[in-house]
C-alpha positions in Angstrom: 26.5 47.1 74.5 23.9 44.9 72.9 24.6 43.5 69.5 22.2 44.4 66.8 20.4 41.3 65.4 20.4 41.3 61.6 17.4 39.6 60.0 18.0 37.8 56.7 16.2 39.2 53.8 13.2 37.3 52.7 13.3 35.7 49.3 10.6 37.1 47.1 8.4 34.5 45.3 7.5 34.4 41.6 5.5 37.3 40.4 2.4 36.7 38.4 4.2 37.9 35.3 7.0 35.4 35.8 4.5 32.6 36.3 2.7 33.5 33.1 5.9 33.6 31.2 6.9 30.2 32.4 3.5 28.8 31.5 3.7 30.4 28.1 7.1 28.8 27.5 5.8 25.4 28.6 2.8 25.7 26.3 5.1 26.7 23.4 7.3 23.7 24.0 4.3 21.3 24.1 2.9 22.8 20.9 6.3 22.2 19.2 6.8 18.7 20.6 3.4 17.2 20.0 3.4 17.6 16.2 7.1 16.3 16.1 6.1 13.3 18.2 3.1 12.7 15.9 5.3 12.8 12.9 7.8 10.5 14.5 5.0 8.0 15.3 3.7 8.1 11.8 7.2 7.7 10.3 7.6 4.6 12.5 4.3 3.2 11.2 5.5 3.8 7.7 8.7 1.9 8.4 6.7 -1.0 9.8 4.4 -0.9 6.7 7.3 -1.1 4.3 8.8 -3.9 6.4 5.6 -5.9 6.1 5.8 -5.5 2.3 9.4 -6.6 2.3 8.4 -9.8 4.1 5.6 -10.5 1.7 8.1 -10.0 -1.2 10.3 -12.5 0.5 7.4 -14.9 0.9 6.6 -14.5 -2.8 10.3 -15.4 -3.7 10.2 -18.5 -1.5 6.9 -19.5 -3.2 8.4 -19.1 -6.6 11.5 -21.2 -5.7 9.0 -24.0 -4.9 6.9 -23.5 -8.0 9.0 -23.3 -11.2 10.2 -19.8 -10.5 6.6 -18.5 -11.0 4.5 -16.1 -9.1 1.4 -17.6 -7.6 -1.8 -17.7 -9.7 -5.0 -15.7 -8.9 -6.9 -19.0 -8.8 -5.5 -21.9 -6.8 -7.5 -24.5 -8.8 -7.4 -23.2 -12.4 -5.0 -20.7 -13.8 -7.5 -19.7 -16.6 -10.5 -19.0 -14.3 -11.5 -16.1 -12.0 -10.9 -17.0 -8.4 -14.0 -17.8 -6.3 -12.6 -16.5 -3.1 -10.3 -13.7 -4.3 -6.6 -13.8 -5.1 -5.1 -17.2 -4.2 -2.1 -15.5 -2.5 -4.6 -14.2 0.1 -7.6 -16.7 0.2 -8.4 -20.1 -1.1 -11.4 -22.4 -0.9 -11.5 -24.4 2.3 -13.8 -26.9 4.0 -15.8 -24.2 5.7 -15.4 -21.5 3.2 -12.5 -19.1 2.6 -9.1 -19.9 4.3 -5.8 -18.0 4.3 -4.1 -18.3 0.9 -0.8 -19.3 -0.6 1.3 -16.6 1.0 0.8 -17.5 4.7 2.7 -20.8 4.9 5.8 -18.8 3.8 5.4 -16.1 6.5 4.6 -18.4 9.5 0.9 -17.9 9.0 1.1 -14.4 10.6 -1.9 -12.6 9.2 -0.8 -9.1 10.6 1.8 -9.1 7.9 -0.9 -7.8 5.5 -2.0 -5.1 7.9 -0.8 -1.5 7.7 -0.3 -0.2 11.3 -1.7 3.2 10.2 -5.0 1.6 9.2 -5.3 -1.8 11.0 -7.5 -3.3 8.2 -10.3 -0.9 8.8 -12.6 0.8 6.2 -12.4 4.5 5.2 -15.1 5.2 7.8 -13.0 3.3 10.5 -15.6 0.6 11.0 -15.0 -2.5 13.0 -16.0 -6.1 12.0 -14.8 -9.7 12.0 -12.5 -10.7 9.1 -11.2 -14.0 7.7 -8.7 -14.3 10.6 -11.4 -13.7 13.3 -9.8 -10.4 14.1 -11.8 -7.3 15.0 -11.4 -5.6 11.6 -13.6 -5.6 8.6 -10.9 -6.1 6.0 -8.7 -9.2 5.6 -5.7 -7.2 4.3 -4.6 -3.7 3.5 -2.3 -4.9 0.8 -3.3 -6.6 -2.5 -1.7 -8.5 -5.3 -1.1 -6.9 -8.8 -3.4 -9.4 -10.4 -2.0 -9.6 -13.9 1.5 -10.5 -12.7 0.2 -14.0 -11.9 2.5 -16.6 -13.5 5.4 -14.1 -13.8 8.8 -15.8 -13.8 11.1 -14.0 -11.3 14.1 -14.7 -13.5 12.4 -12.9 -16.5 11.6 -9.5 -15.0 10.1 -6.8 -17.2 10.2 -3.0 -17.3 7.1 -1.5 -16.0 5.8 2.1 -16.0 2.8 4.3 -15.3 1.2 7.3 -16.9 2.9 10.5 -15.7 -0.3 12.4 -16.5 -3.4 10.2 -15.8 -5.5 13.3 -16.3 -5.0 12.9 -20.1 -7.9 10.3 -19.9 -11.1 11.2 -18.1 -12.6 9.2 -15.3 -14.0 5.8 -16.6 -12.0 6.2 -19.8 -9.5 3.4 -20.3 -6.1 4.4 -21.7 -4.8 2.8 -25.0 -3.9 -0.8 -25.0 -0.6 0.1 -26.7 0.8 3.3 -25.5 1.4 6.0 -28.1 4.9 7.4 -28.3 3.9 10.9 -27.3 2.3 10.0 -24.0 4.8 10.6 -21.1 5.4 7.8 -18.6 7.5 7.2 -15.5 9.2 3.9 -14.8 8.8 2.0 -11.6 12.0 1.0 -9.9 11.1 -2.7 -10.4 8.1 -4.9 -11.0 5.4 -4.0 -8.4 3.7 -7.1 -7.1 1.9 -6.1 -3.9 0.6 -2.7 -3.3 -1.0 -0.8 -0.4 -4.4 -0.5 -2.0 -6.5 2.6 -1.5 -9.1 1.7 1.1 -11.7 3.9 -0.5 -10.8 2.9 -4.1 -11.7 0.0 -3.9 -10.3 -2.3 -1.2 -13.2 -1.9 1.1 -15.7 -2.6 -1.7 -14.1 -5.5 -3.6 -12.3 -7.5 -0.9 -10.8 -9.9 -3.4 -7.1 -9.3 -2.5 -6.3 -8.2 -6.0 -5.2 -4.8 -7.5 -6.6 -4.3 -11.0 -8.9 -2.1 -13.1 -9.8 1.1 -11.2 -8.0 0.2 -8.0 -5.7 2.9 -6.7 -2.7 3.0 -4.4 -3.1 4.4 -0.9 -1.8 7.8 0.1 -1.8 7.6 3.9 2.0 7.8 4.3 2.8 11.4 3.4 0.8 11.1 0.1 2.3 7.7 -0.6 1.6 4.0 -0.1 3.9 1.0 0.4 4.7 -1.1 -2.6 6.6 -4.4 -2.8 8.6 -5.4 -5.9 9.5 -8.7 -7.4 13.1 -7.9 -6.9 12.6 -8.3 -3.2 12.5 -4.7 -1.9 9.7 -2.3 -0.8 9.4 1.5 -0.9 6.9 4.2 -0.2 5.5 5.2 -3.6 3.8 8.5 -4.2 1.3 8.1 -7.1 0.0 10.9 -9.2 -3.2 12.0 -7.4 -5.9 14.6 -7.5 -6.7 16.8 -4.5 -9.7 15.0 -3.0 -9.4 11.6 -1.4 -13.1 11.0 -1.2 -13.6 11.6 -5.0 -12.3 9.7 -8.0 -10.5 12.2 -10.2 -8.9 12.0 -13.6 -5.5 12.8 -12.1 -5.7 9.7 -9.9 -3.4 6.8 -10.9 -5.1 3.5 -11.0 -4.3 0.0 -12.3 -5.5 0.9 -15.8 -2.6 3.4 -16.0 0.1 0.8 -15.6 2.1 -0.5 -18.6 4.7 -3.2 -19.3 7.4 -3.3 -22.0 6.9 -6.1 -24.5 7.7 -7.1 -28.0 9.4 -4.5 -30.2 10.0 -2.3 -27.2 6.3 -1.3 -27.2 4.4 -0.5 -23.9 1.4 -2.7 -23.4 -1.3 -1.8 -20.8 -1.1 -4.4 -18.0 -4.9 -4.6 -17.7 -6.7 -6.6 -20.4 -8.7 -4.5 -22.8 -11.9 -6.4 -22.4 -12.0 -6.0 -18.6 -10.9 -9.5 -17.5 -7.5 -10.5 -16.4 -4.5 -11.4 -18.6 -3.8 -15.1 -19.1 -1.5 -16.8 -16.6 2.1 -16.0 -17.5 1.2 -13.3 -20.1 3.6 -10.9 -18.4 6.6 -13.1 -19.5 6.1 -12.1 -23.1 3.7 -9.1 -23.4 2.2 -8.4 -26.7 
């Protein structure tokens, strides 16, 4: 009797429905992962940005140790004069024009230390160009020096604060020179000396390396910008801001809204009332 041959059952392939389900699952995973990866990348850039500011703060401390415990001047030649080439921490007069400033010998002359990895020293329209360091970027630095802290003694740190409600004063209206008691303020965690200046307002327009007057703090890091403090640390600071980056609004915090505690525990505006800078070392005894 002949044996009956048994044929193995053929394995059925994926049906169209199963393939569509698999594709949908893959697409869903990609849609979840890509934003997460983007956030992780931006967080990493924020960390690098803060690290840059910490190194600048360390360079400032080293400079002060060499120069009577004082923060660098805004003018390398005369402390009572406006600088010709911008803040002396960043640029000074050289044989052939502007040269890297007083900071750079203390950070191994690495110019990228003043570059936010999220912006790469570009303008708000993302233009390219050739900067002081012969790099393909239009700006020399994304960070600028809080100008009226020039001559500050690091051993004589002062309390500093900013308006909690800048919108109390309209755009182009300067707040009081001495802060009234009924105006709410928020204190900084230390003495801010270097800030990630808003590219639009006004780092790309006034490339002087200084933060003063109507200059604002950048908001590219989750509505905040990196700030270095005289105490040697850096943090991401979220300033009061309006809703439109491309427009100056009364709710935007700028340098005119910053105050320092002085004689008789009064709060004095850091910016000079006549529009020029405070005298060298004024911050050590504000009045």
